N, C-alpha and C positions, 0 to 999 in steps of 0.2 A: 159197361160192366167190367169190374177189375178182375185181374187174373185170380186173385184170392177168392173172391165171391164165386167166380165161375168154377173153380176147383171144388169149393164147398158144395155148390149145388149139384155138381156132377157126382159127388160122393153120396148124395142122398138117393134112396130108392125111387124108382119111377112112379111108385104108387102114390107119392106125395105130389100135390099140386105146387109147382115151383115157379109160377108166373108172378109178376109184380102185383102186390096187393094182397097176396095170400100169406098166412102166418109163416110158412116155411121160408119163403123168399125174404120177407121183412126181417125176421129174426136173424137169419144168416147174413143179410146185408149189414145190419147193425153190428154184428160181431166181427165182420170182416174189416171194418174201419180201424179199430185198435190193433188188430192182427197185422194189417199192412204197415201201420206206423211202427210197430215193434220190429217188423222185418227190415224196414228202412234203417232203423237205429242199429240193428245188428249188422247190417251191411256196412254202414258208416263206421262202426266200431272195428269191424274186421279190416277195413281198408287202412285204419290207423296203425295196424300192426306193421305195415310197411312204411318206413320213414320217408320214402319218396313221396308219399301222399300228404305229409305233414307240412305245416307252415307256421311261421311266427313263434309264439311261446311254446306251442306244442312240440315243434321241431327242436327248439332249444332244450326243452325238458328231456326229450328222448335221447338226443345226442349227448348231452352233458352227463346224464345218469349212467350212460354206458361206456363213455370214453374219457370224460373229463374235459372235452373240448368245449370252449365257450365261443360264442359269436364275437368276431372282431368288432369293437365299438367304432363309432365315427370319430373323426379327428377334426380339428379346427384349423382353418386357413390362417396364415399369418404373414407378416411382412413389415416393410418399413414405410412410414409416412413422412413426407417432406413438409415441414411446417414453417411458415413465415410469420413474423411479428415479434413482439416483445412481451413475454408473459410466461406463465407456468402451465404446462400440460401435466395434470396429475394422473397417476395410475387409476384406471377406471373411466376416465373421460371418454365420451363417445364420439365417433365419426361415422359417416354414412354415405352410401352410394346413392345415385339417382334412383336405383331400383329398390331402396329401402333396406339393403343389407348393412347392418351395423357392425362396427369394429370398436374394441375398447383398447385404450393404451395400457401396455403391460409394465410400464415404468413411469416414474415422474421425471420429467425433463424440463430444465430451464431453457427457454428459447430467447435468444438475443439476436435479432435480425433474421436468422434462419437456423434450422436444426432438424434432426431426425428423431422420430418417435416410433418405437416398436409397437405394433398393434396386432390384435388377435380377434378373429371374427367371433361374435357372440352367438352365432348359430352354427352348430356342427354340420359337417358334410361339405359336399362339393359346391354348394351355393356360394361359399365364400371365396372360391378361386376366381378372382376378377382380374381383368387386364389393367395395364398401366393407365392411370388417369381416371380411374372409376370412383375412388373415394375422395370426394371433394367438399362434403358438407359437414356441418357441425349441428346436430339436433339441438344442443344447448350451447349458446355462444360462450367461448372461453375468452376471458378478459385479456386484451392485448394481442390475441391471435387473429391475423388478418386472413390467411388462406391455408388450405391444406390440399395435398394431392400425393398419390402414390406414383412414383416414377417407374417402378417395376411391378411385374405381375405379382399378385398375392397368391400363394400356393400353399399346399399341404393339407387342404380340406378333402377328406374322403368320407363317403357315406358308410353307414354301418354295413357289414358284410351281408349280402343278399342271402335269401334262403337257398338258392341254387348253389352259390359258392360255398356256403357253410356245409351243405349236404355233400358236395364234391370233396371237400376237405375231410369230412368224416369217412367217406368211402376210401379216399387215399390212405387214411390212417389204418383202415382195416386191411386193405390189400397190400400195403407196403409197410409192414410193421417197423417202427423206429427202434433201434437197439444200439445202445452204447456208442452213440455218436456216429452211426453209419450214414451213408448217403441220404437215406430216407429221413433220418433225424434232421439233417440240415434243411432239407426241403420243407419239412413240416414246421420247423422253427421259423423260417422265413415267411411262410404263409400265415403264421400266427400274428404277423405285424399288419395292422390295418393299412390298406393301400396296395399291398403286393398282390399282383394278378398272376404271376408265373415265375418259375424258378428253374434255373439250370445249375447243376453241381459239377464241379471239375476238381476231383481229388488231386492232391499234390501239385496244384497249379502254380504255387510259389516255392515248390521244393518239398522236402520231407516234412511230415507232420503239418501240412497246410491243406486248406480247403478253400477253393474259390466258389463264391456264391454269386451268380449273376441273376439279376431280377428285372422284371418289367412291372408297370403298375396295372391297376384294374382296367385301364383303358387300352392295354396292349402297347403302351408307349414306353420308351426307355425311362427307367426311374430317375427322378431328380435327386439332387444332393441331399435334400431334407429326408426323403424316404430312405435313401441309401444309408444315411447316418443312423436312422432309427433301427433299421435292420442290423447294422454293424453293432450298435450298442446292445441290442437284445441278444445277439449270438455271442459276440466276442468284442467287448469294448476296446477300441484302439488296436485291434489285431495283435494283442499281447500274449494270448494263449494262457492266461492266468486263471481261467475258469471263473471269471467274474460275470459271465453271461451264461447262456444255456450250454455252450460248448464245453467239453471236458478240459481239464488242465492239460497243457502241452499241445493242444490242437489250435493252430493259428488260422483264423478265418479271415478272409478278405472278401468283402462285399462290394460289388460294382454294378452299375446299370448296364443293360444291353447296349451294344453299339447300334445306332440307327442305320438301317439300310434304306436309303431314300429311293422311292420309285416315282419318277416323273412320267406322267402319262399324257398322251395327246390323242385327239380323236375328232371326228366330225359327227355331230349329233343332229338328228332330225327330231323335232319336238312334236308332241301331240297338239292338236288345235287348242289355242287358248292358253297354252303353257308359257310362262314368263321365263326368259333365259336365265335371269339371276336365280330364280327359284330352282330351275333345272340343274344349274351348276352346283348349287348347294346340295341338292339331292344326290347328284352323281358322286360328289366328294364323300357324303355320308355313306353311301352304299359301298364304295370301295373301301373306306376306312373300316366299316363293320366287317367286311370280308377279311381284311388284314388282322383285325383284332381276333377274329375267330381262329386264325392259324398261328397266332403268335406263340412261339415256343412249342408248337405242336407239329409243325411241318417245316422241312428244310428247303422248300422252294415256294415261290408264288406262282400260281397257275395263271397263264395269260388267258386261257378260256374262261376261268372263273371271274376274272376281272371284267371281261367282255360281258359275261352274263350279269354281273352285278350292275354294270352300267345300264344294260337293257331293262333291268328291273326297277331302276330308279324312277321316281314319280316324274311324269312329264316327258319321258323318253319314248319316242316311237321306234327309232332305229339308230344304229351306230355303225360307223365305217371308219376305216383307216386307223384303227387303234394301234398305238405303239406304247410299249412299256420300256422306259429307259432307251428309247430309240430303236427298239426291235419288236418283233412279233413272236416272241418265244418266252418260255417260263424263265423266271429269275431265280437263281440259286441264293439261298440264305445261309451264310456261314455260321460257324460256332460263335456264340456270344453275340449274335446279331438278331435284330428284330426288324421286320419290314415296316416302314412308315410311309405315309403318303407325302410325296414331295410336291413338285409343281404340277398343276393340272391345267392343260391347255385345251380348250374346246372351241372348235369352229362350228357355227350353226348354219345349217343349210340342208339341202336334199341329201338323202342317203345314197350310197353308191349302188 
């Protein structure tokens, strides 16, 4: 029996027969069904008054109508492809990785023996960020072209801003109102660029009328040159202070990536029965990296105890002993303009201490 039907039956006088099969029960039971559906709809509608409960297009509609903030769109990975042969690679010609990720040439290039062709992923997002040597195939053979390969990593692909990050940026806008190029303004401008995951602002970093903007990417890593360049162009192209970007005239902005503070960790790990060492090593690295991402630009030290806890929580780990971080068993300070990143991970497998 539903709560609604129970309440309706309780409200009826005891002089009525209210057991199943009698008119009083049957009529109230039928009426309670749409009433419960309506109550559920009202509860769902009330929950949507809080933007923290919204997702997708509903979240975008709520935030955009109240603040003008739009969700950061995805970007496309790009890079350079080394091509050998004698022929012409035309703009739009396709190349492909073994995993089926396709890239298109962004310029027409005559190849004589060998040459370089700029390429851009046809799929937006992080899927196009591939290591060197990944793009080696041509879905449609190009006359005269013998082989292709990317000698460097393909970068610059970022997924669209997540609901959580979009909502956090909206709350930041409300709690730290941007006004006339104040510190909050620079922070918000930087976060409006796809791929930026955290920002530190240093007023007068290069002298009077200057602002230093230090950024990390959405993975909590030091921003690469491509991301730094996009933020610089958005706020103050060329650090000229001409008001050609978001920054006001006379304000010289200098964008840089955070300095990596590498953490080398060493330990002895006892695995759970059946766990493979290679998989456990990968799990440990992922767990520690996730912790470091969570504190990036939010905490000025790395907790030794939290790293130990992260290792213990990694899949396949039963126990850990002898953990050192940068050769010590203490917290590691993170300086200004720095972000902690995982360095060398050394794991000995055996019985715990």
